[in-house]
C-alpha positions as YAML, in Angstrom:
chain: A
units: angstrom
residues:
- id: 1
  name: MET
  ca: [-84.68, -2.44, -22.15]
- id: 2
  name: THR
  ca: [-87.49, -2.79, -24.69]
- id: 3
  name: LYS
  ca: [-87.23, -0.12, -27.35]
- id: 4
  name: PRO
  ca: [-90.35, 1.90, -28.13]
- id: 5
  name: ALA
  ca: [-91.88, 1.69, -31.60]
- id: 6
  name: ARG
  ca: [-90.69, 5.22, -32.35]
- id: 7
  name: PRO
  ca: [-86.99, 5.98, -32.43]
- id: 8
  name: ARG
  ca: [-85.55, 7.82, -29.46]
- id: 9
  name: ILE
  ca: [-83.10, 10.50, -30.56]
- id: 10
  name: ALA
  ca: [-80.60, 12.44, -28.44]
- id: 11
  name: VAL
  ca: [-80.31, 16.05, -29.60]
- id: 12
  name: THR
  ca: [-77.52, 18.27, -28.32]
- id: 13
  name: LEU
  ca: [-78.20, 22.01, -28.18]
- id: 14
  name: GLY
  ca: [-74.66, 22.95, -29.18]
- id: 15
  name: ASP
  ca: [-72.95, 26.15, -28.13]
- id: 16
  name: PRO
  ca: [-75.39, 28.15, -25.98]
- id: 17
  name: ARG
  ca: [-74.15, 31.34, -27.66]
- id: 18
  name: GLY
  ca: [-74.94, 30.06, -31.16]
- id: 19
  name: ILE
  ca: [-77.91, 29.04, -33.28]
- id: 20
  name: GLY
  ca: [-78.20, 25.47, -31.96]
- id: 21
  name: PRO
  ca: [-80.83, 26.07, -29.28]
- id: 22
  name: GLU
  ca: [-82.95, 28.22, -31.61]
- id: 23
  name: VAL
  ca: [-82.82, 25.72, -34.47]
- id: 24
  name: THR
  ca: [-83.45, 22.76, -32.15]
- id: 25
  name: PHE
  ca: [-86.55, 24.24, -30.56]
- id: 26
  name: ALA
  ca: [-87.88, 25.40, -33.94]
- id: 27
  name: ALA
  ca: [-87.48, 21.86, -35.28]
- id: 28
  name: LEU
  ca: [-89.19, 20.33, -32.24]
- id: 29
  name: ALA
  ca: [-92.11, 22.72, -32.74]
- id: 30
  name: ASP
  ca: [-92.64, 21.30, -36.25]
- id: 31
  name: PRO
  ca: [-95.33, 18.58, -36.06]
- id: 32
  name: ALA
  ca: [-93.64, 16.53, -38.80]
- id: 33
  name: VAL
  ca: [-90.45, 16.37, -36.73]
- id: 34
  name: ALA
  ca: [-92.14, 15.85, -33.38]
- id: 35
  name: GLU
  ca: [-94.28, 12.98, -34.68]
- id: 36
  name: GLY
  ca: [-91.29, 11.10, -36.06]
- id: 37
  name: ALA
  ca: [-89.45, 10.30, -32.83]
- id: 38
  name: ASP
  ca: [-89.15, 10.79, -29.11]
- id: 39
  name: PHE
  ca: [-86.43, 13.27, -28.19]
- id: 40
  name: VAL
  ca: [-83.95, 13.67, -25.37]
- id: 41
  name: VAL
  ca: [-82.59, 17.22, -25.52]
- id: 42
  name: LEU
  ca: [-79.14, 17.58, -23.99]
- id: 43
  name: GLY
  ca: [-77.64, 20.92, -23.17]
- id: 44
  name: PRO
  ca: [-77.16, 23.64, -20.61]
- id: 45
  name: GLU
  ca: [-79.80, 24.91, -18.28]
- id: 46
  name: THR
  ca: [-80.62, 28.44, -19.34]
- id: 47
  name: PRO
  ca: [-83.16, 30.86, -17.92]
- id: 48
  name: ASP
  ca: [-85.49, 30.37, -20.92]
- id: 49
  name: VAL
  ca: [-85.16, 26.62, -21.62]
- id: 50
  name: ALA
  ca: [-88.55, 25.77, -20.08]
- id: 51
  name: LYS
  ca: [-90.26, 28.57, -22.01]
- id: 52
  name: ARG
  ca: [-88.86, 27.24, -25.30]
- id: 53
  name: THR
  ca: [-90.30, 23.75, -24.99]
- id: 54
  name: PRO
  ca: [-92.97, 23.41, -27.70]
- id: 55
  name: ALA
  ca: [-96.48, 23.32, -26.26]
- id: 56
  name: GLY
  ca: [-98.00, 19.86, -26.19]
- id: 57
  name: ARG
  ca: [-94.73, 18.11, -27.12]
- id: 58
  name: LYS
  ca: [-93.19, 15.39, -25.01]
- id: 59
  name: VAL
  ca: [-89.54, 16.36, -24.78]
- id: 60
  name: GLU
  ca: [-87.20, 14.92, -22.19]
- id: 61
  name: PHE
  ca: [-84.38, 17.16, -20.98]
- id: 62
  name: GLU
  ca: [-81.00, 16.29, -19.51]
- id: 63
  name: LEU
  ca: [-78.96, 19.25, -18.42]
- id: 64
  name: SER
  ca: [-75.21, 19.45, -19.00]
- id: 65
  name: GLY
  ca: [-74.58, 22.32, -16.63]
- id: 66
  name: ARG
  ca: [-75.86, 25.81, -15.97]
- id: 67
  name: TRP
  ca: [-75.25, 28.54, -18.54]
- id: 68
  name: GLU
  ca: [-75.47, 32.13, -17.39]
- id: 69
  name: GLY
  ca: [-73.64, 33.78, -20.25]
- id: 70
  name: SER
  ca: [-70.19, 33.22, -18.82]
- id: 71
  name: ASP
  ca: [-66.90, 32.77, -20.64]
- id: 72
  name: GLU
  ca: [-65.84, 30.70, -23.64]
- id: 73
  name: ARG
  ca: [-64.51, 27.88, -21.46]
- id: 74
  name: GLU
  ca: [-67.91, 27.41, -19.85]
- id: 75
  name: ALA
  ca: [-69.61, 27.40, -23.27]
- id: 76
  name: GLY
  ca: [-67.19, 24.67, -24.36]
- id: 77
  name: LEU
  ca: [-67.75, 22.63, -21.20]
- id: 78
  name: VAL
  ca: [-71.56, 22.59, -21.41]
- id: 79
  name: SER
  ca: [-71.42, 21.87, -25.16]
- id: 80
  name: ALA
  ca: [-68.96, 19.00, -24.75]
- id: 81
  name: ARG
  ca: [-70.79, 17.53, -21.76]
- id: 82
  name: ALA
  ca: [-73.97, 17.32, -23.85]
- id: 83
  name: VAL
  ca: [-72.14, 15.50, -26.66]
- id: 84
  name: GLU
  ca: [-70.44, 13.18, -24.16]
- id: 85
  name: ARG
  ca: [-73.82, 12.32, -22.61]
- id: 86
  name: ALA
  ca: [-75.40, 11.72, -26.04]
- id: 87
  name: ILE
  ca: [-72.58, 9.32, -26.88]
- id: 88
  name: ALA
  ca: [-73.05, 7.47, -23.58]
- id: 89
  name: LEU
  ca: [-76.79, 7.15, -24.19]
- id: 90
  name: ALA
  ca: [-76.17, 5.77, -27.69]
- id: 91
  name: LEU
  ca: [-73.45, 3.34, -26.61]
- id: 92
  name: ASN
  ca: [-75.73, 2.07, -23.82]
- id: 93
  name: GLY
  ca: [-78.60, 1.55, -26.28]
- id: 94
  name: ASP
  ca: [-80.78, 4.15, -24.54]
- id: 95
  name: VAL
  ca: [-81.19, 6.18, -27.76]
- id: 96
  name: ASP
  ca: [-81.30, 5.14, -31.39]
- id: 97
  name: GLY
  ca: [-79.36, 8.08, -32.79]
- id: 98
  name: ILE
  ca: [-77.67, 11.39, -32.10]
- id: 99
  name: VAL
  ca: [-78.26, 14.78, -33.68]
- id: 100
  name: THR
  ca: [-75.76, 17.50, -32.79]
- id: 101
  name: ALA
  ca: [-76.13, 21.25, -33.09]
- id: 102
  name: PRO
  ca: [-73.08, 23.39, -33.93]
- id: 103
  name: ILE
  ca: [-70.41, 23.87, -31.30]
- id: 104
  name: SER
  ca: [-67.53, 26.31, -31.15]
- id: 105
  name: LYS
  ca: [-64.17, 24.66, -31.75]
- id: 106
  name: THR
  ca: [-62.47, 27.55, -29.93]
- id: 107
  name: ALA
  ca: [-64.72, 27.01, -26.91]
- id: 108
  name: LEU
  ca: [-63.99, 23.26, -26.96]
- id: 109
  name: ARG
  ca: [-60.26, 23.97, -26.87]
- id: 110
  name: ALA
  ca: [-60.75, 26.51, -24.06]
- id: 111
  name: ALA
  ca: [-62.57, 23.76, -22.12]
- id: 112
  name: GLY
  ca: [-59.59, 21.42, -22.49]
- id: 113
  name: TYR
  ca: [-60.67, 19.29, -25.45]
- id: 114
  name: ASP
  ca: [-57.83, 18.90, -27.92]
- id: 115
  name: GLY
  ca: [-59.73, 17.56, -30.97]
- id: 116
  name: PRO
  ca: [-61.15, 19.94, -33.55]
- id: 117
  name: GLY
  ca: [-64.84, 19.15, -33.02]
- id: 118
  name: HIS
  ca: [-67.59, 16.80, -32.03]
- id: 119
  name: THR
  ca: [-67.09, 14.47, -35.00]
- id: 120
  name: GLU
  ca: [-63.62, 13.66, -33.68]
- id: 121
  name: LEU
  ca: [-65.00, 13.45, -30.13]
- id: 122
  name: LEU
  ca: [-67.44, 10.80, -31.38]
- id: 123
  name: ARG
  ca: [-64.60, 8.88, -33.03]
- id: 124
  name: ALA
  ca: [-62.50, 8.90, -29.86]
- id: 125
  name: ARG
  ca: [-65.34, 7.93, -27.49]
- id: 126
  name: CYS
  ca: [-66.60, 5.18, -29.82]
- id: 127
  name: ASP
  ca: [-63.04, 3.89, -30.36]
- id: 128
  name: VAL
  ca: [-63.32, 3.70, -34.15]
- id: 129
  name: PRO
  ca: [-60.50, 4.44, -36.62]
- id: 130
  name: ASP
  ca: [-62.28, 7.03, -38.76]
- id: 131
  name: VAL
  ca: [-65.50, 8.97, -39.01]
- id: 132
  name: THR
  ca: [-67.23, 11.02, -41.66]
- id: 133
  name: MET
  ca: [-69.90, 13.60, -40.97]
- id: 134
  name: VAL
  ca: [-72.96, 12.87, -43.10]
- id: 135
  name: MET
  ca: [-75.98, 15.10, -43.52]
- id: 136
  name: ALA
  ca: [-79.05, 13.33, -44.86]
- id: 137
  name: ALA
  ca: [-82.58, 14.17, -45.95]
- id: 138
  name: GLU
  ca: [-85.10, 11.45, -46.68]
- id: 139
  name: HIS
  ca: [-87.21, 13.83, -48.74]
- id: 140
  name: THR
  ca: [-86.11, 16.93, -50.64]
- id: 141
  name: PRO
  ca: [-88.10, 19.50, -52.63]
- id: 142
  name: LEU
  ca: [-86.90, 17.64, -55.72]
- id: 143
  name: GLY
  ca: [-88.65, 14.49, -54.51]
- id: 144
  name: GLY
  ca: [-85.70, 12.22, -53.73]
- id: 145
  name: SER
  ca: [-83.37, 11.68, -50.84]
- id: 146
  name: LEU
  ca: [-80.01, 13.37, -50.40]
- id: 147
  name: ARG
  ca: [-76.81, 12.45, -48.54]
- id: 148
  name: VAL
  ca: [-73.89, 14.81, -48.24]
- id: 149
  name: ALA
  ca: [-70.58, 13.77, -46.68]
- id: 150
  name: LEU
  ca: [-67.90, 16.33, -45.97]
- id: 151
  name: SER
  ca: [-64.72, 15.58, -47.89]
- id: 152
  name: SER
  ca: [-62.61, 17.18, -45.17]
- id: 153
  name: SER
  ca: [-62.98, 18.18, -41.57]
- id: 154
  name: SER
  ca: [-61.58, 21.23, -39.88]
- id: 155
  name: ALA
  ca: [-58.07, 21.66, -41.23]
- id: 156
  name: ALA
  ca: [-55.73, 24.31, -42.52]
- id: 157
  name: ARG
  ca: [-56.55, 25.14, -46.13]
- id: 158
  name: GLY
  ca: [-53.10, 24.12, -47.38]
- id: 159
  name: SER
  ca: [-53.65, 20.53, -46.22]
- id: 160
  name: TRP
  ca: [-56.94, 20.00, -48.10]
- id: 161
  name: PRO
  ca: [-55.60, 18.23, -51.22]
- id: 162
  name: ALA
  ca: [-53.72, 15.57, -49.25]
- id: 163
  name: ARG
  ca: [-56.62, 15.09, -46.83]
- id: 164
  name: PHE
  ca: [-59.08, 14.61, -49.69]
- id: 165
  name: VAL
  ca: [-56.93, 11.96, -51.36]
- id: 166
  name: THR
  ca: [-56.27, 10.04, -48.12]
- id: 167
  name: GLY
  ca: [-59.87, 10.43, -46.92]
- id: 168
  name: GLY
  ca: [-61.45, 9.15, -50.11]
- id: 169
  name: ALA
  ca: [-62.10, 5.63, -48.83]
- id: 170
  name: SER
  ca: [-64.00, 6.82, -45.75]
- id: 171
  name: LEU
  ca: [-65.97, 9.23, -47.93]
- id: 172
  name: VAL
  ca: [-67.03, 6.40, -50.24]
- id: 173
  name: ARG
  ca: [-68.05, 4.27, -47.21]
- id: 174
  name: ALA
  ca: [-70.12, 7.13, -45.81]
- id: 175
  name: LEU
  ca: [-71.96, 7.71, -49.06]
- id: 176
  name: ARG
  ca: [-72.81, 4.02, -49.39]
- id: 177
  name: TRP
  ca: [-74.15, 3.80, -45.82]
- id: 178
  name: PRO
  ca: [-76.61, 2.28, -45.28]
- id: 179
  name: ALA
  ca: [-76.06, -0.11, -48.15]
...
């Protein structure tokens, strides 16, 4: 497959009960965001998903199930299915990157996923030894770029000191990426 000149980004909507869909559609409505890439939005079919598509924007949708406001398990299933599909698209070379909206860890567990979140789901599906969540901005109000890597993932507060010490190497790698 020949890649288009613009990057193609998979965006998951996250938990349908949370802020993910709202934030995603607000971002896609921003001309600066919409002009930077082509987007594949992955998430549940909801009654208002078509109404929320920004006017005049080319946005491709792939649905991860139907959401009708049902239980926590269903919220976890549609959230996880979207992340799983985004990973498959990336591993197949069909997208150039993945952006994920927040998901509920409780809902993921209710849906049968035993890891704490989508960062760990990415690690498992990509078969890599460790991952670090990095948030990046190419431009900030101060004029420069910014990268923030979490020094710990979801864990009991009492385990933080040991996790920070043992996770230091992956944190340093994340902050240096790309070199």
